[in-house]
Backbone as ProteinMPNN parsed JSONL, in Angstrom:
{"seq_chain_A": "MQKLTDLFKIAELTRAQTQYGYILAGMKRGETSNLAEHHYLVTFVAWQLALFANSKGAKINVPKVLEFCLVHDLGELFGGDIAMPYAKANPKAREYAKAFEAENQKFLSNFFGEQQKYYQELSDEIMDAKSDESIIAKLADYIEATHFKHYANYFSIDDIELVVPKLRQMLDSMKDEVAKSELSKFLDDWPGEISNGHARNALFEGEK", "coords_chain_A": {"N_chain_A": [[-21.248, -2.619, 22.171], [-20.513, -0.059, 21.636], [-17.809, 0.468, 21.162], [-17.421, -0.501, 18.579], [-19.066, 1.267, 17.136], [-17.738, 3.684, 17.666], [-15.308, 3.072, 16.454], [-16.09, 2.896, 13.768], [-16.803, 5.55, 13.34], [-14.3, 6.762, 13.575], [-12.983, 5.544, 11.418], [-14.292, 6.76, 9.301], [-13.037, 9.202, 9.217], [-10.829, 8.834, 7.649], [-11.479, 9.578, 5.125], [-10.901, 12.247, 4.978], [-8.253, 12.649, 5.685], [-5.443, 13.577, 4.167], [-2.882, 12.213, 2.027], [-0.218, 13.543, 2.643], [2.432, 13.363, 1.988], [2.763, 13.348, -0.736], [2.949, 15.967, -1.471], [5.574, 16.728, -1.63], [6.201, 15.852, -4.106], [5.361, 17.819, -5.666], [2.652, 18.124, -5.863], [-0.464, 19.847, -5.55], [-2.499, 20.672, -2.682], [-5.208, 20.01, -3.087], [-4.993, 18.046, -4.976], [-4.017, 15.745, -3.909], [-4.18, 12.326, -2.735], [-6.393, 10.543, -0.442], [-6.535, 8.772, 2.729], [-8.647, 6.891, 2.787], [-9.258, 6.43, 0.064], [-6.751, 5.476, -0.757], [-6.425, 3.145, 0.833], [-8.536, 1.548, -0.111], [-7.793, 1.186, -2.839], [-5.253, 0.002, -2.641], [-6.001, -2.378, -1.432], [-7.553, -3.445, -3.491], [-5.608, -3.778, -5.547], [-3.818, -5.597, -4.291], [-5.514, -7.763, -3.862], [-5.95, -8.63, -6.504], [-3.294, -9.26, -7.258], [-2.735, -11.362, -5.495], [-4.724, -13.251, -6.209], [-3.955, -13.683, -8.848], [-1.405, -14.867, -8.482], [-2.196, -17.196, -7.125], [-3.704, -18.417, -9.101], [-1.779, -19.439, -10.675], [-0.789, -21.466, -9.214], [0.208, -20.862, -6.694], [0.059, -20.624, -3.06], [-1.415, -18.611, -1.511], [-2.872, -16.904, 1.21], [-5.616, -15.329, 0.66], [-7.718, -13.778, 2.021], [-6.243, -12.957, 4.282], [-4.293, -11.325, 3.148], [-5.919, -9.204, 2.317], [-6.793, -8.214, 4.767], [-4.401, -7.194, 5.825], [-3.981, -5.114, 4.012], [-6.145, -3.417, 4.547], [-5.532, -2.321, 6.994], [-3.004, -1.255, 6.83], [-1.97, 1.415, 6.638], [-3.402, 2.744, 8.524], [-2.691, 3.978, 10.907], [-1.629, 6.358, 10.025], [-3.642, 8.13, 10.031], [-3.409, 9.786, 12.183], [-1.091, 11.051, 11.563], [2.27, 10.81, 10.193], [2.753, 10.12, 7.601], [5.115, 9.865, 5.001], [7.166, 10.928, 2.376], [8.56, 8.846, -0.176], [11.015, 9.628, -1.556], [12.025, 11.496, 0.285], [12.264, 9.905, 2.546], [14.277, 8.225, 1.714], [16.34, 10.04, 1.438], [16.619, 10.938, 4.015], [17.067, 8.878, 6.284], [16.804, 8.779, 9.079], [14.589, 10.36, 9.621], [12.639, 8.769, 8.466], [12.773, 6.568, 10.167], [11.815, 7.726, 12.563], [9.254, 8.464, 11.693], [8.069, 5.988, 11.172], [8.089, 4.909, 13.739], [6.357, 6.685, 14.991], [4.004, 6.169, 13.557], [3.616, 3.501, 14.321], [3.092, 3.822, 17.04], [0.713, 5.224, 16.842], [-0.891, 3.22, 15.699], [-0.973, 1.462, 17.822], [-2.447, 2.974, 19.67], [-4.886, 3.129, 18.265], [-5.677, 0.503, 18.391], [-7.09, 0.233, 20.723], [-9.709, 0.702, 20.125], [-10.732, -1.51, 18.962], [-11.983, -3.357, 20.496], [-12.789, -6.642, 21.434], [-11.16, -7.592, 19.497], [-8.745, -6.386, 19.743], [-6.103, -7.385, 20.298], [-5.711, -8.979, 18.047], [-5.855, -7.087, 15.975], [-3.597, -5.548, 16.645], [-1.595, -7.4, 16.22], [-1.81, -7.788, 13.441], [-1.147, -5.2, 12.607], [1.483, -4.941, 13.611], [2.749, -6.886, 12.098], [2.454, -6.024, 9.419], [3.892, -3.713, 9.504], [6.446, -4.631, 9.588], [6.987, -6.403, 7.301], [6.995, -9.818, 6.767], [5.759, -12.284, 6.267], [4.388, -13.992, 3.393], [1.881, -13.036, 2.693], [1.746, -10.493, 3.909], [3.805, -9.28, 2.559], [2.833, -9.177, -0.065], [0.796, -7.349, 0.352], [2.348, -5.085, 0.923], [3.71, -4.806, -1.505], [1.544, -4.077, -3.099], [0.956, -1.636, -1.944], [3.106, 0.062, -2.697], [2.868, -0.162, -5.465], [0.309, 0.904, -5.945], [0.715, 3.557, -5.108], [2.469, 4.444, -7.06], [0.905, 4.172, -9.36], [-1.035, 6.032, -8.72], [0.406, 8.432, -8.914], [0.883, 8.356, -11.634], [-1.75, 8.524, -12.6], [-2.372, 11.079, -11.668], [-0.779, 12.63, -13.204], [1.865, 13.108, -12.38], [3.851, 11.374, -12.696], [7.058, 9.931, -13.326], [10.059, 8.583, -14.867], [11.783, 8.396, -12.801], [10.255, 7.53, -10.674], [9.852, 4.823, -11.199], [12.501, 3.933, -11.096], [13.005, 4.323, -8.443], [11.114, 2.751, -7.098], [11.011, 0.075, -8.16], [13.459, -1.428, -7.5], [13.0, -1.681, -4.731], [10.649, -3.216, -4.691], [11.567, -5.572, -5.863], [13.358, -6.409, -3.941], [11.604, -7.012, -1.867], [10.17, -9.133, -3.066], [12.153, -11.044, -3.268], [12.323, -12.053, -0.722], [10.115, -13.627, -0.381], [8.465, -16.688, 0.465], [6.883, -18.572, -0.852], [7.531, -20.119, -3.71], [6.309, -20.199, -6.204], [4.58, -17.985, -6.193], [6.525, -16.009, -5.898], [7.943, -16.276, -8.321], [5.939, -15.806, -10.305], [4.968, -13.24, -9.657], [7.289, -11.846, -9.985], [7.557, -11.979, -12.729], [5.407, -10.392, -13.455], [6.39, -7.985, -12.454], [8.533, -7.591, -14.137], [7.331, -6.738, -16.483], [5.753, -4.601, -15.73], [6.929, -1.87, -15.443], [7.185, -0.951, -18.14], [4.562, -1.171, -19.016], [3.035, 0.507, -17.345], [3.919, 2.942, -18.157], [2.864, 3.229, -20.613], [0.709, 5.046, -21.976], [-2.517, 6.326, -20.727], [-5.285, 5.733, -18.434], [-7.461, 6.13, -20.062], [-6.612, 5.231, -22.556], [-6.392, 2.488, -22.018], [-9.056, 1.867, -21.507], [-10.392, 2.199, -23.953], [-8.979, 1.052, -26.025], [-9.761, -1.339, -27.068], [-11.824, -0.679, -28.689], [-10.944, 0.179, -31.067]], "CA_chain_A": [[-21.215, -2.229, 20.753], [-20.073, 1.328, 21.476], [-16.478, 0.528, 20.572], [-17.572, -0.655, 17.132], [-19.598, 2.522, 16.606], [-16.644, 4.66, 17.712], [-14.339, 2.679, 15.432], [-16.626, 3.28, 12.459], [-16.687, 7.009, 13.249], [-12.882, 7.059, 13.33], [-12.662, 5.112, 10.059], [-14.814, 7.755, 8.363], [-12.095, 10.316, 9.133], [-9.823, 8.572, 6.614], [-11.886, 10.29, 3.911], [-10.406, 13.624, 5.013], [-6.813, 12.719, 5.938], [-4.702, 13.51, 2.908], [-1.533, 11.657, 2.02], [0.489, 14.799, 2.392], [3.776, 13.101, 1.458], [2.772, 13.644, -2.169], [3.232, 17.385, -1.69], [6.983, 16.834, -2.027], [6.276, 15.566, -5.537], [4.873, 19.005, -6.345], [1.192, 18.153, -5.939], [-1.205, 20.803, -4.743], [-3.255, 19.983, -1.645], [-6.44, 19.46, -3.644], [-4.703, 16.959, -5.902], [-3.517, 14.578, -3.196], [-5.09, 11.248, -2.376], [-6.656, 10.452, 0.999], [-6.315, 7.42, 3.248], [-9.741, 6.001, 2.397], [-9.028, 6.061, -1.333], [-5.532, 4.677, -0.837], [-6.657, 1.815, 1.393], [-9.376, 0.784, -1.042], [-7.072, 0.818, -4.05], [-4.221, -0.959, -2.266], [-6.701, -3.646, -1.229], [-7.931, -3.924, -4.825], [-4.401, -4.239, -6.234], [-3.305, -6.79, -3.616], [-6.48, -8.83, -4.145], [-5.676, -9.142, -7.834], [-1.971, -9.887, -7.258], [-2.838, -12.642, -4.789], [-5.505, -14.168, -7.046], [-3.113, -14.013, -9.996], [-0.395, -15.828, -8.032], [-2.86, -18.472, -6.828], [-4.152, -19.026, -10.359], [-0.609, -20.107, -11.237], [-0.412, -22.56, -8.34], [0.686, -20.409, -5.384], [-0.832, -20.91, -1.933], [-1.513, -17.372, -0.747], [-4.107, -16.714, 1.971], [-6.134, -14.064, 0.121], [-8.348, -12.939, 3.058], [-5.224, -12.354, 5.147], [-3.725, -10.224, 2.367], [-6.866, -8.09, 2.337], [-6.771, -7.63, 6.108], [-3.194, -6.368, 5.928], [-4.186, -3.9, 3.212], [-7.14, -2.555, 5.174], [-5.0, -1.662, 8.196], [-1.565, -0.992, 6.703], [-1.625, 2.825, 6.876], [-4.453, 3.357, 9.342], [-2.063, 4.846, 11.893], [-1.33, 7.66, 9.434], [-4.751, 9.033, 10.306], [-2.907, 10.742, 13.169], [0.186, 11.564, 11.094], [3.346, 9.852, 9.961], [2.986, 9.936, 6.171], [6.422, 10.395, 4.616], [7.419, 10.671, 0.963], [9.664, 7.916, -0.412], [12.299, 10.284, -1.812], [12.516, 12.094, 1.531], [12.667, 8.794, 3.421], [15.577, 7.747, 1.222], [17.335, 11.086, 1.696], [16.742, 11.155, 5.453], [16.648, 7.629, 6.941], [16.421, 9.011, 10.472], [13.205, 10.837, 9.594], [11.806, 7.591, 8.191], [12.733, 5.791, 11.408], [10.911, 8.397, 13.495], [7.906, 8.413, 11.14], [7.566, 4.632, 11.387], [7.836, 4.761, 15.174], [5.147, 7.48, 15.246], [2.875, 5.419, 13.003], [3.416, 2.32, 15.164], [2.435, 4.285, 18.268], [-0.663, 5.534, 16.452], [-1.594, 1.949, 15.536], [-1.19, 0.942, 19.17], [-3.561, 3.736, 20.225], [-6.099, 2.737, 17.565], [-6.072, -0.851, 18.777], [-8.032, 0.331, 21.841], [-11.071, 0.824, 19.611], [-11.1, -2.753, 18.302], [-12.687, -4.214, 21.438], [-12.279, -7.997, 21.607], [-10.188, -7.854, 18.432], [-7.589, -5.503, 19.947], [-4.853, -8.134, 20.157], [-5.604, -9.405, 16.647], [-5.519, -5.897, 15.189], [-2.218, -5.168, 16.932], [-0.748, -8.383, 15.541], [-1.834, -7.423, 12.017], [-0.405, -3.952, 12.466], [2.909, -5.207, 13.826], [3.3, -7.68, 10.995], [2.542, -5.251, 8.18], [4.944, -2.717, 9.69], [7.712, -5.321, 9.336], [6.43, -7.487, 6.494], [7.824, -11.011, 6.612], [4.953, -13.34, 5.655], [4.087, -13.739, 1.978], [0.657, -12.227, 2.606], [2.055, -9.094, 4.231], [4.674, -8.777, 1.483], [1.961, -8.822, -1.191], [0.137, -6.096, 0.727], [3.329, -4.004, 0.769], [3.889, -4.621, -2.947], [0.381, -3.328, -3.582], [1.079, -0.278, -1.414], [4.024, 0.799, -3.568], [2.323, -0.148, -6.83], [-0.796, 1.87, -5.989], [1.265, 4.912, -5.014], [3.039, 4.772, -8.375], [-0.214, 4.357, -10.282], [-1.689, 7.304, -8.41], [1.203, 9.511, -9.517], [0.625, 8.305, -13.072], [-3.109, 9.041, -12.78], [-2.391, 12.509, -11.369], [0.169, 13.267, -14.118], [3.117, 13.456, -11.721], [4.693, 10.193, -12.847], [8.268, 10.051, -14.142], [10.91, 7.401, -14.832], [12.404, 8.357, -11.472], [9.403, 6.738, -9.793], [10.166, 3.421, -11.467], [13.857, 3.664, -10.614], [12.956, 4.334, -6.985], [10.217, 1.735, -6.556], [11.246, -1.297, -8.617], [14.429, -2.153, -6.654], [12.353, -1.985, -3.452], [9.722, -4.317, -4.927], [12.353, -6.787, -6.104], [13.89, -6.814, -2.645], [10.497, -7.669, -1.162], [9.877, -10.406, -3.714], [13.232, -11.99, -2.972], [12.136, -12.628, 0.613], [8.911, -14.461, -0.345], [8.728, -18.113, 0.667], [6.164, -19.324, -1.873], [8.349, -19.957, -4.913], [5.437, -19.924, -7.36], [4.181, -16.584, -6.081], [7.707, -15.196, -6.168], [8.245, -16.335, -9.751], [4.892, -15.186, -11.113], [4.934, -11.808, -9.387], [8.506, -11.3, -10.6], [7.246, -11.806, -14.157], [4.574, -9.178, -13.519], [7.249, -6.828, -12.212], [9.358, -7.397, -15.334], [6.539, -6.045, -17.507], [5.023, -3.463, -15.168], [7.444, -0.525, -15.752], [6.843, -0.558, -19.498], [3.119, -1.098, -19.177], [2.482, 1.679, -16.662], [4.334, 4.127, -18.909], [2.256, 3.174, -21.944], [-0.606, 5.672, -22.056], [-3.298, 6.567, -19.524], [-6.44, 4.856, -18.271], [-8.341, 6.332, -21.225], [-6.144, 4.335, -23.594], [-6.734, 1.135, -21.626], [-10.505, 1.698, -21.588], [-10.974, 2.255, -25.283], [-8.14, 0.497, -27.089], [-10.497, -2.442, -27.696], [-12.847, -0.145, -29.599], [-10.324, 0.636, -32.324]], "C_chain_A": [[-20.67, -0.82, 20.547], [-18.71, 1.415, 20.814], [-16.537, 0.368, 19.058], [-18.069, 0.638, 16.503], [-18.513, 3.596, 16.586], [-15.603, 4.353, 16.648], [-14.806, 3.094, 14.04], [-16.558, 4.791, 12.263], [-15.249, 7.408, 12.92], [-12.499, 6.696, 11.899], [-13.153, 6.121, 9.028], [-13.851, 8.929, 8.193], [-11.021, 10.094, 8.075], [-10.189, 9.228, 5.287], [-11.202, 11.659, 3.815], [-8.896, 13.727, 5.208], [-6.051, 12.517, 4.633], [-3.375, 12.797, 3.103], [-0.589, 12.801, 1.64], [1.927, 14.601, 1.927], [3.887, 13.417, -0.025], [3.095, 15.111, -2.457], [4.682, 17.594, -2.114], [7.209, 16.456, -3.486], [5.763, 16.74, -6.355], [3.365, 19.096, -6.444], [0.622, 19.265, -5.065], [-2.088, 20.024, -3.759], [-4.51, 19.312, -2.2], [-6.227, 18.303, -4.599], [-4.295, 15.669, -5.193], [-4.616, 13.545, -2.969], [-5.427, 11.347, -0.888], [-6.544, 8.996, 1.432], [-7.407, 6.442, 2.825], [-9.55, 5.512, 0.963], [-7.829, 5.126, -1.453], [-5.758, 3.264, -0.305], [-7.508, 0.957, 0.458], [-8.57, 0.301, -2.237], [-5.922, -0.147, -3.781], [-4.847, -2.339, -2.084], [-7.088, -4.263, -2.57], [-6.722, -4.508, -5.555], [-3.897, -5.537, -5.62], [-4.208, -7.999, -3.866], [-6.169, -9.468, -5.495], [-4.298, -9.817, -7.927], [-2.035, -11.262, -6.612], [-3.616, -13.665, -5.61], [-4.706, -14.606, -8.267], [-2.076, -15.068, -9.613], [-1.029, -17.194, -7.775], [-3.342, -19.18, -8.083], [-3.021, -19.774, -11.047], [-0.095, -21.235, -10.342], [0.146, -22.159, -6.992], [-0.364, -20.705, -4.311], [-0.893, -19.697, -1.003], [-2.87, -17.299, -0.057], [-4.681, -15.342, 1.6], [-6.834, -13.214, 1.186], [-7.327, -12.264, 3.977], [-4.542, -11.188, 4.434], [-4.625, -9.001, 2.465], [-6.908, -7.418, 3.703], [-5.55, -6.734, 6.294], [-3.387, -5.046, 5.183], [-5.099, -2.908, 3.919], [-6.596, -1.8, 6.384], [-3.616, -1.052, 7.997], [-1.155, 0.455, 6.992], [-2.609, 3.507, 7.819], [-3.882, 4.287, 10.404], [-1.735, 6.229, 11.359], [-2.507, 8.63, 9.548], [-4.321, 10.125, 11.279], [-1.546, 11.309, 12.786], [1.208, 10.463, 10.898], [3.599, 9.566, 8.496], [4.317, 10.578, 5.796], [6.711, 9.986, 3.17], [8.633, 9.754, 0.794], [10.992, 8.61, -0.693], [12.896, 10.914, -0.552], [12.998, 11.016, 2.493], [14.031, 8.26, 3.013], [16.676, 8.754, 1.535], [17.603, 11.277, 3.184], [16.246, 9.92, 6.205], [16.214, 7.816, 8.388], [14.98, 9.509, 10.554], [12.247, 9.672, 9.335], [11.673, 6.735, 9.447], [11.756, 6.397, 12.404], [9.461, 8.321, 13.006], [7.28, 7.044, 11.363], [7.255, 4.384, 12.854], [6.561, 5.509, 15.562], [3.913, 6.723, 14.765], [2.568, 4.19, 13.86], [2.712, 2.687, 16.47], [0.98, 4.629, 17.994], [-1.497, 4.261, 16.308], [-1.913, 1.346, 16.901], [-2.373, 1.653, 19.832], [-4.872, 3.297, 19.592], [-6.597, 1.364, 17.997], [-7.083, -0.843, 19.923], [-9.485, 0.363, 21.392], [-11.562, -0.459, 18.94], [-11.703, -3.785, 19.253], [-12.02, -5.569, 21.616], [-11.229, -8.351, 20.565], [-8.92, -7.004, 18.589], [-6.265, -6.225, 19.699], [-4.64, -8.547, 18.705], [-5.213, -8.232, 15.748], [-4.052, -5.505, 15.398], [-1.238, -6.132, 16.264], [-0.675, -8.1, 14.041], [-0.965, -6.198, 11.764], [1.097, -4.175, 12.606], [3.513, -5.94, 12.635], [3.432, -6.864, 9.709], [3.599, -4.154, 8.289], [6.327, -3.305, 9.421], [7.398, -6.585, 8.554], [7.412, -8.638, 6.297], [7.043, -12.145, 5.939], [4.671, -12.982, 4.194], [2.867, -12.839, 1.828], [0.922, -10.76, 2.904], [2.95, -8.474, 3.156], [3.83, -8.373, 0.278], [1.214, -7.525, -0.894], [1.085, -4.909, 0.553], [3.625, -3.745, -0.706], [2.768, -3.75, -3.498], [0.438, -1.876, -3.14], [1.953, 0.57, -2.345], [3.488, 0.908, -4.995], [1.201, 0.882, -6.939], [-0.284, 3.302, -5.941], [1.828, 5.363, -6.355], [1.938, 5.005, -9.394], [-0.951, 5.661, -9.995], [-0.912, 8.468, -9.01], [1.009, 9.535, -11.029], [-0.744, 8.901, -13.385], [-3.146, 10.559, -12.634], [-1.422, 13.309, -12.233], [1.421, 13.807, -13.424], [4.126, 12.306, -11.828], [5.915, 10.506, -13.711], [9.062, 8.76, -14.027], [11.613, 7.284, -13.489], [11.579, 7.52, -10.499], [9.692, 5.246, -9.958], [11.53, 3.064, -10.888], [13.922, 3.628, -9.095], [12.215, 3.118, -6.434], [10.627, 0.31, -6.917], [12.306, -2.036, -7.801], [13.841, -2.544, -5.297], [11.412, -3.176, -3.598], [10.477, -5.631, -5.139], [12.942, -7.318, -4.799], [12.819, -7.532, -1.825], [10.224, -9.046, -1.741], [10.922, -11.46, -3.375], [13.05, -12.688, -1.631], [10.87, -13.487, 0.717], [9.285, -15.933, -0.26], [8.046, -18.985, -0.38], [6.858, -19.088, -3.21], [7.512, -19.658, -6.148], [5.015, -18.459, -7.347], [5.355, -15.674, -6.409], [8.002, -15.135, -7.662], [7.225, -15.571, -10.586], [4.806, -13.676, -10.887], [6.192, -11.121, -9.911], [8.289, -11.067, -12.09], [6.378, -10.558, -14.348], [5.458, -7.936, -13.393], [8.175, -6.561, -13.385], [8.625, -6.532, -16.36], [5.96, -4.719, -17.028], [5.597, -2.094, -15.526], [7.088, -0.047, -17.148], [5.354, -0.357, -19.687], [2.527, 0.135, -18.507], [2.813, 2.951, -17.432], [3.599, 4.259, -20.232], [0.831, 3.719, -21.923], [-1.295, 5.803, -20.713], [-4.502, 5.628, -19.48], [-7.367, 4.95, -19.474], [-7.948, 5.408, -22.364], [-6.557, 2.883, -23.287], [-8.235, 0.871, -21.783], [-10.984, 1.495, -23.011], [-10.128, 1.646, -26.389], [-8.841, -0.664, -27.803], [-11.538, -1.971, -28.674], [-12.274, 0.267, -30.943], [-10.654, -0.331, -33.466]], "O_chain_A": [[-20.393, -0.423, 19.415], [-18.462, 2.31, 20.006], [-15.79, 1.025, 18.333], [-17.563, 1.063, 15.465], [-18.381, 4.332, 15.608], [-15.074, 5.264, 16.01], [-14.016, 3.582, 13.232], [-16.288, 5.265, 11.159], [-15.014, 8.285, 12.087], [-11.777, 7.444, 11.238], [-12.511, 6.32, 7.997], [-13.844, 9.58, 7.148], [-10.371, 11.046, 7.644], [-9.331, 9.417, 4.425], [-10.955, 12.166, 2.721], [-8.311, 14.774, 4.93], [-6.025, 11.42, 4.074], [-2.818, 12.778, 4.2], [-0.226, 12.983, 0.478], [2.578, 15.561, 1.514], [4.973, 13.717, -0.52], [3.474, 15.451, -3.577], [4.988, 18.52, -2.865], [8.279, 16.708, -4.039], [5.727, 16.679, -7.584], [2.839, 20.036, -7.041], [1.149, 19.58, -3.997], [-2.386, 18.851, -3.984], [-4.836, 18.185, -1.828], [-7.189, 17.643, -4.993], [-4.235, 14.612, -5.821], [-5.807, 13.852, -3.006], [-4.825, 12.136, -0.16], [-6.467, 8.097, 0.596], [-7.116, 5.282, 2.534], [-9.668, 4.319, 0.687], [-7.881, 4.117, -2.156], [-5.328, 2.292, -0.927], [-7.224, -0.224, 0.262], [-8.655, -0.869, -2.609], [-5.643, -1.022, -4.601], [-4.292, -3.344, -2.528], [-6.961, -5.473, -2.757], [-6.8, -5.602, -6.115], [-3.581, -6.481, -6.344], [-3.727, -9.117, -4.056], [-6.129, -10.692, -5.619], [-4.156, -10.835, -8.604], [-1.455, -12.22, -7.124], [-3.21, -14.824, -5.697], [-4.771, -15.767, -8.672], [-1.89, -16.049, -10.333], [-0.473, -18.224, -8.156], [-3.385, -20.41, -8.126], [-3.259, -20.635, -11.893], [0.903, -21.883, -10.659], [0.526, -23.029, -6.207], [-1.52, -20.996, -4.618], [-0.47, -19.765, 0.151], [-3.898, -17.598, -0.666], [-4.28, -14.322, 2.16], [-6.568, -12.014, 1.253], [-7.529, -11.126, 4.399], [-4.248, -10.169, 5.06], [-4.144, -7.887, 2.673], [-7.043, -6.198, 3.794], [-5.654, -5.644, 6.856], [-2.997, -3.987, 5.675], [-4.854, -1.701, 3.893], [-7.134, -0.758, 6.76], [-3.101, -0.397, 8.903], [-0.079, 0.682, 7.546], [-2.636, 4.736, 7.895], [-4.517, 5.277, 10.765], [-1.578, 7.173, 12.133], [-2.386, 9.806, 9.204], [-4.809, 11.253, 11.21], [-0.909, 11.981, 13.597], [1.039, 9.339, 11.37], [4.546, 8.855, 8.16], [4.615, 11.696, 6.216], [6.518, 8.83, 2.795], [9.613, 9.871, 1.529], [12.01, 8.22, -0.122], [14.108, 10.876, -0.341], [14.01, 11.186, 3.171], [14.843, 7.89, 3.861], [17.803, 8.376, 1.857], [18.682, 11.725, 3.572], [15.124, 9.915, 6.711], [15.346, 7.089, 8.872], [14.237, 9.122, 11.456], [11.169, 9.608, 9.925], [10.59, 6.236, 9.754], [10.963, 5.683, 13.018], [8.545, 8.135, 13.807], [6.101, 6.944, 11.703], [6.267, 3.725, 13.179], [5.775, 5.019, 16.373], [2.907, 6.643, 15.469], [1.403, 3.872, 14.099], [1.845, 1.954, 16.945], [0.109, 4.358, 18.821], [-2.652, 4.213, 16.732], [-2.991, 0.789, 17.106], [-3.202, 1.013, 20.479], [-5.866, 3.111, 20.294], [-7.798, 1.095, 17.972], [-7.847, -1.795, 20.084], [-10.39, 0.086, 22.18], [-12.672, -0.498, 18.41], [-11.912, -4.939, 18.878], [-10.828, -5.645, 21.914], [-10.484, -9.316, 20.74], [-8.114, -6.918, 17.663], [-5.408, -5.725, 18.971], [-3.523, -8.476, 18.192], [-4.354, -8.362, 14.876], [-3.353, -5.171, 14.442], [-0.176, -5.72, 15.797], [0.4, -8.165, 13.444], [-0.16, -6.165, 10.833], [1.885, -3.658, 11.814], [4.636, -5.657, 12.216], [4.42, -7.003, 8.988], [4.141, -3.714, 7.276], [7.261, -2.583, 9.072], [7.523, -7.696, 9.07], [8.498, -8.468, 5.744], [7.603, -12.886, 5.13], [4.712, -11.812, 3.812], [2.823, -11.983, 0.945], [0.386, -9.881, 2.23], [2.857, -7.278, 2.881], [4.086, -7.337, -0.336], [1.021, -6.699, -1.786], [0.67, -3.847, 0.088], [3.776, -2.594, -1.115], [3.006, -2.813, -4.26], [0.016, -0.983, -3.875], [1.566, 1.673, -2.73], [3.637, 1.941, -5.648], [1.142, 1.643, -7.905], [-0.792, 4.167, -6.654], [1.683, 6.523, -6.739], [2.023, 5.929, -10.203], [-1.436, 6.32, -10.915], [-1.51, 9.394, -9.558], [0.974, 10.605, -11.637], [-0.885, 9.687, -14.322], [-3.852, 11.246, -13.371], [-1.253, 14.512, -12.034], [1.97, 14.832, -13.828], [5.134, 12.287, -11.121], [5.826, 11.245, -14.692], [8.764, 7.927, -13.171], [11.996, 6.187, -13.082], [12.129, 6.878, -9.605], [9.766, 4.505, -8.978], [11.692, 2.016, -10.262], [14.797, 2.977, -8.523], [12.627, 2.527, -5.436], [10.594, -0.574, -6.06], [12.075, -3.188, -7.433], [14.147, -3.615, -4.773], [11.376, -4.049, -2.73], [10.06, -6.678, -4.644], [13.013, -8.528, -4.585], [13.096, -8.537, -1.17], [10.065, -10.016, -1.0], [10.597, -12.636, -3.214], [13.563, -13.788, -1.425], [10.579, -14.021, 1.787], [10.283, -16.372, -0.832], [8.579, -20.03, -0.756], [6.783, -17.996, -3.775], [7.96, -18.94, -7.042], [5.085, -17.777, -8.369], [5.195, -14.681, -7.118], [8.28, -14.064, -8.202], [7.589, -14.788, -11.463], [4.594, -12.92, -11.835], [6.157, -9.937, -10.246], [8.774, -10.084, -12.65], [6.586, -9.775, -15.275], [5.293, -6.964, -14.131], [8.566, -5.416, -13.609], [9.236, -5.694, -17.024], [5.708, -3.82, -17.83], [4.824, -1.208, -15.889], [6.73, 1.116, -17.338], [4.93, 0.526, -20.433], [1.606, 0.746, -19.05], [2.069, 3.93, -17.366], [3.7, 5.288, -20.9], [-0.134, 2.958, -21.861], [-0.734, 5.438, -19.68], [-4.705, 4.825, -20.39], [-7.988, 3.961, -19.861], [-8.806, 4.862, -23.058], [-7.007, 2.153, -24.169], [-8.634, -0.234, -22.153], [-11.892, 0.699, -23.251], [-10.502, 1.707, -27.56], [-8.569, -0.947, -28.97], [-12.089, -2.778, -29.423], [-13.01, 0.655, -31.85], [-10.223, -0.119, -34.599]]}, "name": "protein", "num_of_chains": 1, "seq": "MQKLTDLFKIAELTRAQTQYGYILAGMKRGETSNLAEHHYLVTFVAWQLALFANSKGAKINVPKVLEFCLVHDLGELFGGDIAMPYAKANPKAREYAKAFEAENQKFLSNFFGEQQKYYQELSDEIMDAKSDESIIAKLADYIEATHFKHYANYFSIDDIELVVPKLRQMLDSMKDEVAKSELSKFLDDWPGEISNGHARNALFEGEK"}
């Protein structure tokens, strides 16, 4: 059981590891998100996207989506976070950052005991998302990052112009046609909806 205890200790460190890539967006250190917050919110977003798709007739394995979300950035605990604009401007840096993160995931797999091989398989797949479940997890990753910038008042139309083409590219590779269609409809509306006010508006608009 020691490996599980050690793993839980390591997981607690995600509370303190900031997503320092946001600093290139002008955020101060105290304003950045951390890995624990990001993983929870990505999991929440993906859960809802998967349930939404299935409610329309898709056949998405929801538990598998959640597993991908829970591990997708865990390697960044040891470094490798890179801002999207910088990754676009410097593809070689992105390549090195992804290789660093993959090596970190490999190291972390040692703490998963009998589940080491399974964890490594999850990690490998989310690093190169091909299955519909891993694609939904990646969609949620980008969506959450954009919502965080909106929440933190660092959101601009540039974020939409950067993220939406990437999301559409991911959706195009989905195999479940119902999920692809329904999530594409969501993506059609999302840019306008995210720009329309803050959480406070969403909370209290029904009270008007």
